[in-house]
N, C-alpha and C positions, 0 to 999 in steps of 0.2 A: 174540705180537703186540707191535709196537713203537709208539712214540708217532707221531702224524701229523707229517710232515716239516716242514710250514710253519705249524704251530699256534703261537699266542702262547706256550704253555708251552715248546715245542721251541725257539723263537727265544730265549726267556729263558735256557734251559739252554745254548744255543750261545754266547750272549754271556758266560755264566758261565765256560764252558770257556776262552774266549779271555782273560778276565780272570785266571783261575787261572794261565795260562802267564806273564802279566806279573807277577803277585803273587809267585809262588814264589821268584824270584831276588832280590827286594827285601831289603835288610838289615833287621835287627831295628830299627834306629833309625827307619826309615821306617814300619814297621808300628806301632811303639809311638807314634810321633807321631800317626799316624792315630787310634789308640785314644784318646789324650789329647784330640784334636780332637772325637771323638765324645762323650766325657764332658762337655766344655765346651758342645757344641752341645745336648745333652740339657737341661742346666741353662738355657741361654739361651732355648731354645724350649719351655720347660715349658708355657706357656699354650696354645700351639698343639696340643701333644700332649694335654693335659687336655681341650680342647674336642672333639677328635676322639673321644677315649675316652668322653666324656659321651654322644655319639650311640649308641655301642655299648651303654652301660649302660642308657640309656633304652629301647632296643629290647629288651634282655634282660629288663628288668623288665616291659615290656608283654607279653612272651611268657610271663610266669609262671615265669621261671627261678629256681631255688632260691637263697636268699640266699648260701649258701656259694660257689656258682659265680659269682654277681654280684660277690662280694667279690674272688675271684681275678681277675676281669676288670677291676676298677676300678684306675685309675691316679690318684694324688693327687700334688701337688707334693712331698710328703714321700717317697712311693714312688719318684718319678722321681729325686729327689736320691740315694736309696739305690742305685738302679740305676746312676747315674753314678759313685757311689763304688765299686761293684763293678767297673765297667769300669777304673777307675784301679788297682784291686787286680790285675786281670789284667795290666796293663802291667808290674807289678813281678815277675811270675812269670818263672822261667827260660825262655829260648827253646829249644824242643826242636829246631828246624830246624837241620840241619847237625851235630848231635851225633854223634860217632863211637861206635858201639856196639861194634865190634871191629875190629881191624886187625892185619896181620902182613906180614912179608916172606916170600914163598914161597921154597922151595929154588931155584927158577929165577931169583930176583931180582925178580919182580913184586911191587909193593907193593899190598896189598889193604886196602880200608877199606869198612866197611858204615856208612852214614850215614842219619840220619833225614831224610825229605823229606815235604812236604805230601801228603795224600791226593789233593787236586785240587779237585773240586767236591763239596761236601757238601750234601745235601738234608735239611732238618729238617721233619718233619711233626708238628704238635703241636696241642693243644687250647687252650681259652680262657684263656691266661695270657700277655698281651702282654709281660711282663717277659722271657719266653723269647726273644722276638725279639732283644732287645739282648744277652742273655747268650750265646746261640748265635752271633750275629754276632761278638761280641768274641772268643770262644774260637777261632772259625774263622780270623779275621783274624790273631790272635796266632800261630797255627800255620801261617800261610801258605796257607790254603784260601779259595777262593771259596765263598759260602754261598747256597743257595736256600731261602727261608723260606716254608713253607706252613702258616700258622696256621688256626684255625677261622674260619668265616664270621662267627661271633658277635663276633669281634674284628677284623674286616676294616678298619674305619676307623682303629682304634688302630694296627694293624700298618702300615697304609699311611703314617700320619703318622710313625711311628717310623723306617720304612725310608727315607723321604724325608730325614729328619734325618741318618741314618747315611750315606746316599749323598753328600749335600752335604758332610758333614764329611770323609769319607775322600778324596773327590776333591780337596778343597782341600789335603790333606796329601800328595798325590802318589801315592795308591793308586787304581787303576781303580774308578770308581763301580760298575761291573757286578760287582765282587767281592761286593757285597751287593745281593740282589734279592728282591723279593716275588713269589712265583709268582702269575701273573695268574689271576683267576677265583675264584668262590666256590662253584662246584658240585663235585660228586663227580668230574666228568669231568676237572677240572684235576689233582686228586690222582692219578687213574688215569694220566694222561699223564706226570706226573712219575715215577711208579713204572715206566713203560715206557721212560724216556729212557736206556736202557743205551747206553754209549759216550759220552754227554755228561755224565751224572752218575755219579760214582765210587762213592758210597755214600749210603744213606738211613739216617737215624736217627729212628725214631718215638718221640715222647714223649707219653704219655697213658695212657688206660685199656686194659684187656685187649683190648677189641674193636678199638680202633684199631691196637694193635700186631699183633694176629693178622691183620687184613686186610692190613696192609703186608707182613708176612712171607710170607703166602700168595699175594699177587697180584703182588708186585714182580718184575720181571726185573733190576732194579738190585740189587747186593749190599746187604744190610740188616744193621745191627748192632741186634740185638734188645735192648730195654731194659725194665727197670722193674717188671714184674708181681711183686708180693711176697707170697706166702703163707709168711710167716716163722714159725718155731717157737721157743719157749723150752722147754727140757727141764730140769726140776728133778730132779737126781740123788739117789740114796739118801744120798750123802755131802754134800749141800748144807747150807750155813748158811742157816737159815730166813729170818732177817732180810735177808740178802743176796739170797736168791731173791725175796722179796717186792719189794724195791726194784727189782731188775732187771726183774721181770715188769711191775710197774705202769708203770715208765718206758717199757719196750718197747711197751706197748699204748697208754697214755693220754697220753704226753707230746705226741704229735701223731698222732692215729689215721688221718688222711686221706692218709698218705704210704706209699710202697712199702716202707720199712724198718720199719714198725710191725709188731709181732707180731700174728698172727692165730690162733695155736693155742698152748696151753700143755699140756705133757705132764709128768706127775708120777710118779715112782717110787713104787710101792705101799708101800715101806718108810718113806716120810715123809709119805704121804698123810694119815694120821690127824691129824698135827700141822699140816701145811701147808694143807690144803684149807679149813678154817673161817676161818683168817686170810686166805687169799687171796680167798675169796668176799667177806669184809668189806672188804678193801682195794680190790678191784676195784669193788665197789658204791659205796664212798666216792668213787672216781674217776669214777663215772658209767658204768661198763662193765657190760654184760649178758653173763653167762656162759652159753654153750650147752654144757652138760656131759653126760658119760655118767652112768651110774647112781651111781657113787661121788660125783661132783660134785653131783648132785641131792640126795643125802643130806646134803651139807655145808651146805645153806642153801635156804630156800624160794624165794629170788629166782632160783635157777638154772633155766633153761629146758632141756628135753630137746634134746640134740644129734641131728641127723639125719645121714645119710651125706653130704648136700650140704655140711654145715658144714665138714667136714674139708678140702674143696677151695676154700673161699670166701676171697677177698680182700675182707674187709668194708669196709676204709677208713672205719670208723665205730667207735663205742664198743661193739663186740661182739667176743667172743673165743670160739673153740671150746676145749674142755677135756676131757682124758681122763687116766685113771690107767693106767700101764703096768707090767708085771711086772719089766722089766729095761731096762738101757741099750740092749741090742740090739733090744728091742721098740720102743723109742722111735725108734731109727735106721730100723727097717723102716717105721714109720708115716711118718716124714719122707720116706724114699725114695719112698713111694707117692704122697704128696700135695704135696710141696714144688714150688715154682716155680723152685727153684735160686737164690734170692736170698740170704737170711741166716738162719742158725740159731744158737741160743745154748745152751750148757750151763752150769748153775750147780752147782759141785761143789768140795769141798776135796780130792778124790782125784785126784792128778796122773795116775795110770794111767787113770782113767775119762776125764779130759779128753783125754789123748792118743788113746785109742781112739775117742772121739767125733769128734775133729777128723780122724782118719785115715779113718773110715768115711763121714762126711757129705760129700757132694760138692756143695757150694753155693758161690756166689760169695764169701761171707764166712762164717766160723765163729767165733763169739764164745765166750770162756771167761770166765765171771763178769763179763760186761759186756752192756749193753743192745744189742739189735738196731739201735737208732737211730743207732749210730755208723757204720753203713755209709753213708758220705757223703764226697764228695771233699774238702769243707772240713774235716771232722772227721779225715780221714786225712792232712791236711797238704798236699793237692794244690793248695789255693788255690781251685779251682773245678772244676766237672765239667759235661760235656755231657749226662750221663745215667749210669745204672748198667746195665751190660751183664750180662745173665743167660745169654749164650751162651758158647761156649768158643773160638771162632776170633778171632784178632787181639786182641780186647780183652775183658776179663772184670772185672767189678766196677766201681767208680766210674771213669769215664773222664775223665781230666785231659787236659792238652795233649799228652803223648806218645802217647796213644791216638788222637789226631787226625792222626797221621803214619803213613807207611809207611816203607820203607827202600829204598835202592838201593846197589849196590856200585860203587865207583870203583876201577878197576884201572889202575895206572901202571907202564908199562914203559920200556924204552930200546931200542926197535926189536925187541922180542921177537916171535918167530914160533913157531908150534907145528908 
């Protein structure tokens, strides 16, 4: 089923496609100038944005929305200043468009080059975090893409104000205003139409919880880059340094538990369980973490609650962690293969052979050796920014920076060549 031909969503997508064709050949200087104009406009129109956001926040509080979600929804002058600073950081990043990935002169004299080009029209479907509106738009513009933004209805006023600021700023800098658009409508129908706009929208990127990502992947006829669900594991090997293992575990779980690269399960080799478990239970308890453990973990401390089968597959996004003792590295790998979401796994060991075997056998987006799972992040990897973390294997995998927002094309130059 395709999107209705003359619906507001389809018309918005059609304008985006036209804008993408105008945006793609613009030089970096024009795109960068547009982004600098965006940063300046966010600062200059802060009061306007905060006022729109206040309406969303009041509505959320009246509906009994949890404080943590209200906090993610809230925009303050300080947060807007930080968002503007992030946009300026994007300006400084290398431009991927036009990069030559490979080239050669063929035996027949044809000159062959494969170059990076924008994807075209990128649709972003996301939840109640209006900062994503600006982050996504900045990254798409920097990489030469038009962007269609579909945030949640709970942030509709905020997103509307932000997109108005963005459109005014880019238009004043010589970039088509329709390169940045808010998908009209607050109902589920507008999301469904966006997911059916194949031929107008080149790719969809969902950012949010498991249910949002699953519904987009399963229902969309537009190609989807799947992002973000993180059932991440830390494996403490028999040859682990205990202090290092404790530090990696606590950081992986408790440094920021509500994000996709936080650890959700810890597996411990039985050879170090006797020494490690009591200290781990105490360290996790001190960090406010509840351990859902197997029998061995339950014996290590009264605060451990029994783990169920459901715990192994749970992305808690909270101060909870599943925990088990395993007889070997291979048993840890089998557990990970069964339950992982393919995001990030870590091994703590002083045995280089064990580390090599673990990294060879574990098939996830990122595999850490003696390092926290929290490092799976575009900024931490030195990419400067990311549009999300892809857990699929096609086109993009892992933190998606600017190069992952491009495709390629071949430019073949001849001198009257015929075949």
